[in-house]
C-alpha positions as CSV (number, residue, x, y, z in Angstrom):
1,M,-6.5,-20.7,-19.0
2,G,-5.8,-17.4,-21.0
3,D,-3.2,-14.8,-20.2
4,S,-3.8,-12.4,-17.1
5,I,-5.5,-9.1,-17.9
6,L,-2.5,-7.5,-16.3
7,K,0.0,-9.1,-18.7
8,G,2.2,-6.5,-20.4
9,K,0.5,-3.5,-18.7
10,K,2.4,-0.7,-17.2
11,W,1.7,-0.1,-13.4
12,A,2.8,3.0,-11.5
13,V,3.4,1.7,-8.0
14,C,3.2,4.9,-5.8
15,G,3.9,4.9,-2.1
16,D,6.4,5.0,0.8
17,S,8.4,2.3,2.5
18,F,5.5,0.0,2.9
19,S,5.7,-0.2,-0.8
20,S,9.5,0.2,-1.4
21,G,10.5,-2.3,1.3
22,D,12.4,-1.8,4.5
23,F,14.1,-4.9,5.6
24,K,16.8,-3.4,7.9
25,K,17.7,-5.2,11.0
26,G,15.8,-8.4,9.9
27,P,16.7,-11.7,8.4
28,E,19.5,-12.2,5.8
29,D,18.9,-10.3,2.5
30,A,18.6,-13.7,0.4
31,V,15.0,-14.1,1.9
32,N,14.1,-10.5,0.9
33,V,14.4,-10.9,-2.9
34,I,12.3,-12.5,-5.5
35,T,13.7,-15.9,-6.5
36,E,11.1,-16.9,-9.0
37,P,12.1,-16.6,-12.7
38,G,10.9,-13.5,-14.5
39,T,11.6,-9.7,-15.3
40,Y,12.0,-9.0,-11.5
41,Q,13.9,-12.0,-10.3
42,G,16.5,-10.5,-7.9
43,F,14.5,-7.4,-7.1
44,K,13.2,-6.6,-3.6
45,K,10.4,-9.0,-2.5
46,V,7.8,-6.4,-2.3
47,Y,4.2,-6.6,-3.4
48,G,4.7,-4.3,-6.7
49,Y,7.7,-6.4,-7.9
50,I,6.1,-9.7,-6.8
51,I,2.8,-8.9,-8.9
52,G,4.8,-7.5,-11.7
53,N,6.8,-10.7,-12.0
54,R,3.9,-13.0,-11.8
55,N,2.0,-11.0,-14.5
56,E,4.9,-10.0,-16.8
57,M,4.1,-6.2,-16.0
58,D,6.1,-3.3,-16.7
59,I,6.5,-1.7,-13.2
60,Q,7.1,2.2,-12.8
61,F,8.4,2.1,-9.2
62,L,7.6,5.4,-7.6
63,A,7.9,4.3,-3.9
64,Y,10.5,5.6,-1.4
65,G,11.0,5.4,2.3
66,G,9.7,8.3,4.3
67,K,7.7,9.6,1.4
68,C,4.7,12.0,2.4
69,L,1.8,12.8,0.3
70,A,1.6,16.4,1.5
71,C,4.1,19.2,1.5
72,P,4.9,20.8,5.0
73,P,4.0,24.6,4.5
74,D,7.3,25.5,6.3
75,G,9.3,24.1,3.5
76,S,11.6,22.2,5.8
77,F,10.9,18.7,4.2
78,H,10.8,17.7,0.5
79,N,10.4,14.0,0.2
80,S,6.8,14.6,-0.7
81,F,4.8,13.3,-3.6
82,T,3.3,16.6,-4.1
83,D,6.6,18.6,-4.0
84,M,7.4,19.8,-7.5
85,K,11.1,20.4,-6.7
86,C,11.8,17.3,-4.7
87,N,14.3,16.0,-7.1
88,E,16.4,19.0,-6.7
89,Y,17.1,17.8,-3.2
90,N,17.6,14.1,-4.0
91,P,17.6,12.8,-7.6
92,E,15.9,9.6,-6.5
93,W,12.8,11.5,-5.4
94,F,9.7,12.0,-7.6
95,N,6.2,13.7,-7.5
96,Y,2.9,12.7,-9.0
97,K,3.6,14.5,-12.3
98,D,6.4,11.8,-12.8
99,I,3.7,9.1,-13.4
100,A,4.1,7.8,-16.8
101,E,1.6,9.1,-19.5
102,D,1.1,5.5,-20.8
103,A,0.6,4.1,-17.3
104,D,-2.3,1.4,-17.5
105,Y,-2.6,1.2,-13.8
106,I,-1.9,3.6,-10.9
107,T,-2.1,2.8,-7.2
108,L,-1.5,5.3,-4.4
109,Y,-0.6,3.9,-1.0
110,F,0.2,7.0,1.3
111,G,-0.5,8.2,4.8
112,I,2.0,6.8,7.2
113,N,4.6,9.5,7.0
114,D,2.1,12.2,6.8
115,S,0.7,10.9,10.2
116,H,4.3,11.0,11.4
117,H,4.5,14.6,10.6
118,E,1.4,15.7,12.4
119,P,2.3,17.9,15.3
120,G,2.4,16.1,18.6
121,T,2.5,12.7,17.0
122,H,4.5,9.9,18.7
123,G,4.8,7.8,15.5
124,D,8.2,7.2,14.2
125,D,9.6,4.6,11.5
126,G,13.2,6.1,11.8
127,E,12.7,8.7,9.0
128,A,12.9,12.5,8.9
129,K,10.1,14.2,10.7
130,A,10.8,17.8,10.2
131,G,8.0,19.9,8.9
132,P,4.4,19.9,10.2
133,V,1.6,18.2,8.2
134,L,-2.0,18.4,9.4
135,I,-4.7,16.0,8.2
136,G,-7.0,18.5,7.0
137,T,-10.4,17.9,5.7
138,A,-12.1,16.6,2.3
139,A,-12.8,20.2,1.5
140,D,-9.0,21.3,1.4
141,E,-7.6,22.2,-1.9
142,D,-3.8,22.7,-1.4
143,T,-1.0,20.4,-0.6
144,S,-0.2,21.5,2.9
145,T,-2.5,19.0,4.4
146,F,-3.0,15.3,3.8
147,C,-6.5,15.5,2.5
148,G,-5.7,18.5,0.4
149,A,-2.8,16.8,-1.2
150,Y,-4.9,13.9,-2.1
151,N,-7.5,16.2,-3.8
152,V,-4.7,17.8,-5.7
153,V,-3.3,14.6,-6.8
154,L,-6.6,12.9,-7.8
155,R,-7.9,15.9,-9.6
156,W,-4.7,15.9,-11.8
157,L,-4.9,12.3,-12.5
158,L,-8.5,12.5,-13.6
159,E,-7.6,15.4,-15.9
160,N,-4.2,14.1,-17.2
161,R,-4.5,10.2,-17.0
162,P,-8.3,9.9,-17.5
163,F,-8.1,6.3,-18.8
164,A,-5.6,4.9,-16.4
165,H,-7.1,2.4,-13.9
166,I,-6.6,4.3,-10.7
167,G,-6.8,2.7,-7.2
168,I,-6.2,3.8,-3.6
169,I,-4.5,1.3,-1.2
170,V,-5.8,2.6,2.1
171,S,-2.6,2.6,4.2
172,N,-2.1,0.6,7.4
173,G,0.5,1.7,10.0
174,M,-0.8,5.2,10.3
175,D,-0.6,6.9,13.7
176,R,-4.5,7.6,14.0
177,D,-7.5,5.8,12.6
178,E,-8.8,9.2,11.3
179,Y,-6.2,8.9,8.4
180,R,-7.9,5.7,7.3
181,V,-11.3,7.3,7.5
182,R,-10.3,10.4,5.6
183,T,-8.6,8.2,2.9
184,I,-11.8,6.3,2.3
185,E,-13.8,9.6,2.3
186,I,-11.4,11.1,-0.3
187,A,-11.6,7.8,-2.5
188,K,-15.4,8.0,-2.4
189,K,-15.4,11.9,-3.2
190,W,-13.5,11.2,-6.5
191,G,-15.1,7.8,-7.4
192,I,-11.7,6.0,-7.0
193,P,-12.0,2.4,-5.9
194,Y,-10.0,1.4,-2.7
195,I,-8.8,-1.5,-0.8
196,D,-8.3,-1.3,3.0
197,L,-5.3,-3.0,4.3
198,N,-6.5,-2.2,7.8
199,G,-9.0,-5.1,7.2
200,D,-12.6,-5.0,6.3
201,E,-15.2,-7.4,5.0
202,R,-13.4,-7.8,1.7
203,T,-9.7,-7.6,2.8
204,P,-7.6,-9.5,5.4
205,M,-6.2,-7.1,8.1
206,M,-2.4,-6.5,7.7
207,I,0.4,-5.3,9.9
208,R,-0.3,-2.2,12.1
209,S,-3.9,-1.9,11.5
210,S,-5.5,1.2,12.9
211,N,-9.2,-0.1,12.7
212,P,-10.8,-0.1,16.0
213,V,-13.3,-2.4,14.9
214,H,-10.7,-5.2,15.1
215,S,-9.6,-6.5,18.6
216,E,-6.3,-5.2,20.0
217,E,-5.3,-8.9,20.3
218,A,-5.8,-9.5,16.7
219,R,-4.0,-6.4,15.6
220,L,-1.0,-7.2,17.7
221,M,-0.9,-10.8,16.4
222,R,-0.8,-9.6,12.9
223,T,1.9,-7.2,13.6
224,K,4.2,-9.6,15.5
225,A,3.8,-12.2,12.6
226,M,4.3,-9.7,9.9
227,A,7.0,-7.4,11.1
228,V,10.5,-7.5,9.7
229,N,11.7,-7.6,13.4
230,Y,9.0,-6.9,15.9
231,G,9.8,-3.9,18.2
232,V,12.9,-3.1,16.1
233,N,11.6,-2.7,12.6
234,N,7.8,-3.0,12.3
235,H,7.8,-2.7,8.5
236,P,6.2,-5.5,6.4
237,N,8.4,-8.5,6.1
238,A,8.8,-10.4,2.8
239,A,6.2,-12.9,3.8
240,A,3.7,-10.1,4.4
241,H,4.5,-8.7,1.0
242,E,3.9,-12.0,-0.5
243,Y,0.7,-12.6,1.4
244,E,-0.8,-9.2,0.5
245,S,0.3,-9.4,-3.1
246,Y,-2.6,-11.7,-3.9
247,F,-5.4,-9.5,-2.9
248,I,-3.7,-6.4,-4.2
249,E,-3.3,-8.2,-7.5
250,N,-7.0,-9.1,-7.5
251,F,-7.9,-5.6,-6.7
252,L,-6.0,-4.5,-9.8
253,K,-7.8,-6.8,-11.9
254,T,-11.1,-5.2,-10.8
255,L,-10.1,-1.7,-11.7
């Protein structure tokens, strides 16, 4: 067999804690790191580094816990992918214009925290919730809504990274299924391929699916099996990252 098409390629992994990994209050740290030899041996066992390690990729890790896609219009929250001044508040924060010019692959995996910032929501992963963010519609053109922020980012990527292989990972774990539906609508609007981790005919359902097509029993079983510590920390555990890494890797190869 020849080398993987991904070998040596640069991949900008963009997302929130479902990408960066949150293993707090779970099993001992040793099970949450990559043990296989490679560039990312000893790194967090999250899908980006797992795939990067398997394929000898250059990973640009643009994932951070609590990251929103949109910017709250009241300016009270800055950990947003579309906040151009976010690193003035925290040097570890980043925005979409930090995506490397030579990125071969770019994936966007957002929505959980935007849904947590929606007024009246009950969702909470233990992160900051200051600043209201509305879901908006596919016609929105500014970063104050979830849909508008997606439009801004995708327009910029198509203008400035036109030959990067761009894909959207439709987030699981969002507070309302409308976020999943809108994300797919936006992906189709811009002609960007997507993979839906809430489960569809092509992709296994993962933790905290919002897709009402699947039974509540099945969704609960997935979440209990794949949570770091069910009911305490419902982020994906290391086994869930390993599991999803295979179909996310296959998705990358199709871009």
